[in-house]
Structure formats: C-alpha cells, structure tokens
C-alpha positions as CSV (number, residue, x, y, z in Angstrom):
1,X,20.4,-60.8,13.2
2,X,21.3,-57.1,13.3
3,X,24.9,-57.9,14.1
4,X,25.4,-60.6,11.5
5,X,24.6,-58.4,8.5
6,X,26.6,-59.2,5.4
7,X,26.3,-58.3,1.7
8,X,28.3,-59.0,-1.4
9,X,29.4,-56.4,-3.9
10,X,31.6,-57.3,-6.9
11,X,32.6,-60.6,-5.3
12,X,33.7,-58.8,-2.1
13,X,31.9,-59.6,1.2
14,X,31.2,-56.6,3.4
15,X,29.7,-56.2,6.9
16,X,28.1,-52.8,7.5
17,X,29.1,-51.0,10.7
18,X,25.5,-49.8,11.3
19,X,22.0,-50.4,10.2
20,X,20.4,-53.4,8.5
21,X,21.1,-54.6,5.0
22,X,18.9,-53.2,2.3
23,X,16.6,-55.9,0.9
24,X,16.8,-57.9,4.1
25,X,13.4,-59.3,5.0
26,X,13.5,-57.6,8.4
27,X,15.0,-54.2,7.4
28,X,11.6,-52.6,6.6
29,X,10.1,-53.7,9.9
30,X,13.1,-52.5,12.0
31,X,13.1,-49.2,10.1
32,X,9.3,-48.7,10.7
33,X,9.6,-49.5,14.4
34,X,12.5,-47.0,14.9
35,X,10.8,-44.2,12.9
36,X,7.5,-44.6,14.7
37,X,9.3,-44.5,18.0
38,X,11.2,-41.3,17.0
39,X,7.9,-39.7,15.8
40,X,6.2,-40.5,19.2
41,X,9.1,-39.1,21.2
42,X,10.3,-36.2,19.1
43,X,7.9,-35.1,16.4
44,X,4.9,-35.2,18.7
45,X,6.5,-32.6,20.9
46,X,6.9,-30.2,17.9
47,X,3.3,-30.8,16.9
48,X,2.0,-30.3,20.4
49,X,3.8,-26.9,20.7
50,X,2.4,-25.9,17.2
51,X,5.8,-25.3,15.8
52,X,5.0,-28.0,13.2
53,X,1.5,-27.7,11.9
54,X,1.4,-31.0,9.9
55,X,3.7,-34.1,9.7
56,X,3.2,-37.2,7.5
57,X,5.5,-39.9,6.3
58,X,5.4,-42.6,3.7
59,X,8.3,-45.0,4.3
60,X,11.3,-42.6,4.6
61,X,9.7,-39.7,2.7
62,X,8.5,-37.0,5.2
63,X,6.3,-34.0,4.6
64,X,6.4,-31.3,7.3
65,X,4.4,-28.1,7.2
66,X,5.6,-25.7,9.8
67,X,4.9,-22.2,11.1
68,X,7.7,-19.9,9.9
69,X,6.9,-17.4,12.6
70,X,7.6,-20.1,15.3
71,X,10.4,-22.2,13.8
72,X,12.9,-22.1,10.9
73,X,13.8,-24.9,8.5
74,X,17.4,-24.8,9.8
75,X,16.2,-25.4,13.4
76,X,14.0,-28.3,12.3
77,X,16.9,-29.8,10.3
78,X,19.4,-29.4,13.2
79,X,17.0,-30.8,15.7
80,X,16.2,-33.9,13.5
81,X,19.8,-34.5,12.7
82,X,20.7,-34.6,16.4
83,X,18.0,-37.1,17.4
84,X,20.0,-40.1,16.1
85,X,23.5,-40.1,14.6
86,X,22.4,-42.6,11.9
87,X,19.8,-40.4,10.3
88,X,20.2,-37.3,8.3
89,X,17.3,-35.1,7.3
90,X,17.9,-33.7,3.8
91,X,15.0,-31.1,3.4
92,X,13.7,-29.9,0.1
93,X,12.5,-26.4,0.7
94,X,9.5,-24.8,-1.0
95,X,10.3,-23.1,-4.3
96,X,7.9,-20.7,-6.0
97,X,5.2,-21.8,-3.5
98,X,5.6,-25.4,-4.5
99,X,7.1,-28.5,-2.9
100,X,7.1,-32.1,-4.1
101,X,6.1,-35.1,-2.0
102,X,6.1,-38.5,-3.6
103,X,4.5,-38.0,-7.0
104,X,2.6,-34.9,-6.0
105,X,3.3,-31.2,-6.3
106,X,1.8,-29.3,-3.3
107,X,1.1,-25.7,-4.2
108,X,0.6,-23.0,-1.6
109,X,-2.2,-20.6,-2.7
110,X,-3.0,-18.7,0.5
111,X,-5.2,-19.5,2.4
112,X,-5.3,-23.1,1.1
113,X,-3.0,-25.8,-0.4
114,X,-3.6,-27.3,-3.8
115,X,-2.4,-30.6,-5.2
116,X,-1.1,-31.3,-8.7
117,X,0.6,-34.4,-10.2
118,X,4.4,-34.0,-10.2
119,X,6.0,-34.6,-13.6
120,X,9.7,-35.3,-13.2
121,X,11.9,-34.5,-16.2
122,X,12.6,-38.2,-16.6
123,X,8.8,-39.1,-16.9
124,X,8.0,-41.0,-20.0
125,X,4.4,-41.2,-21.1
126,X,4.6,-44.8,-22.4
127,X,3.0,-48.0,-21.5
128,X,3.3,-51.6,-22.5
129,X,2.1,-52.1,-26.1
130,X,-1.3,-53.8,-26.4
131,X,0.3,-56.0,-29.1
132,X,3.1,-57.2,-26.8
133,X,3.2,-60.7,-25.3
134,X,2.6,-59.5,-21.7
135,X,-0.4,-60.7,-19.8
136,X,-3.5,-58.5,-20.2
137,X,-3.4,-57.6,-16.5
138,X,0.1,-56.1,-16.8
139,X,-1.0,-54.0,-19.8
140,X,-3.9,-52.5,-18.0
141,X,-2.1,-51.9,-14.7
142,X,-0.7,-48.5,-15.7
143,X,-4.1,-47.3,-16.8
144,X,-5.8,-48.5,-13.7
145,X,-3.2,-46.6,-11.6
146,X,-3.6,-43.4,-13.5
147,X,-7.4,-43.5,-13.4
148,X,-7.4,-44.4,-9.7
149,X,-5.1,-41.5,-9.0
150,X,-7.4,-39.0,-10.8
151,X,-10.5,-40.3,-9.0
152,X,-8.9,-40.3,-5.5
153,X,-6.8,-37.2,-5.4
154,X,-8.4,-33.9,-4.5
155,X,-7.0,-32.1,-7.6
156,X,-8.4,-28.7,-8.5
157,X,-10.3,-28.4,-11.8
158,X,-7.4,-27.3,-14.0
159,X,-5.1,-30.1,-12.8
160,X,-7.9,-32.6,-13.1
161,X,-8.6,-31.6,-16.7
162,X,-4.9,-31.7,-17.6
163,X,-4.6,-35.2,-16.0
164,X,-7.5,-36.6,-17.9
C-alpha cells in the first residue's frame, strides 16, 4: 500500500517518492506509529538526561521545554533533523516569554508557566446565526467548545475573565 501511492492534481496523476498520501485512510496510523517509535528511541534519551524537561505532541505539533544551560535550540533542531531524512523540525522559539502551541499561548512567568488563549490575527469572533437553516446542534457547537475550553484549561484569573 505504501508503494502504490497515487494522487491527482489538476488532471495529472502523481506518485510521491516518499511518505503516504495525505487523506489516505492509513496515513494517520502510519504517521502515529513512526512518531511514537522515534519518541521512544530518541526523545526519551533527551528526557532521561534532563536536557529536555518536557515533551508533548498532538499529531505533528510538538512542544518541547528544555534546559538552556544543558542544551541549545540549534542542537535540538540539528539532532531532530538528522534522525530521519523525511522529517524537518521547524521550531518556533519563545518570544517575549511567550510561545504558542495549538490554540494556546504559554507564558513564562518565572518560576511558573501560565496559559492564555491564543488569538491569531485571522481569528473571527463569529458563529452561525441563530436564524439560519442549520441544525440546532451545529449552531450550539461553537459555544459548547468555547465554554468547555474555559472550564477545562487552567487559565489564570485575568485570562479567565477575558475569555468569559
């Protein structure tokens, strides 16, 4: 299945030279198996030696907290990019004591970390109109998501008030 991987773009048929086709029913599973294997063999070593303090991943978004006295970002990037030729780690460094991960802004206020909701410049505060023809469930989904996020994230008081 991995070798017979074709896709169509503008009436042309292509066969990728590496990887699995995006959208293929098996691509997510193959990716997850490979990433978990790489984490067990490579990331665990960095965690055990305390050069990386914390590592988490959601699909292909990775958050790494590391000890700058023990390892530098360039070293982590070089190490990650030499593990497998098909992967490229493209880090987003902390700026003004903040880094984004998924839809969160993680703020370093020594000695602790705080979490805020990340508002991207393209964020639009709109939802489906109540008067639209959409099913009621679809209209309420955005509100359920926003309320669930407020109730389940450990936001500090100012962020919590702003989010409400």
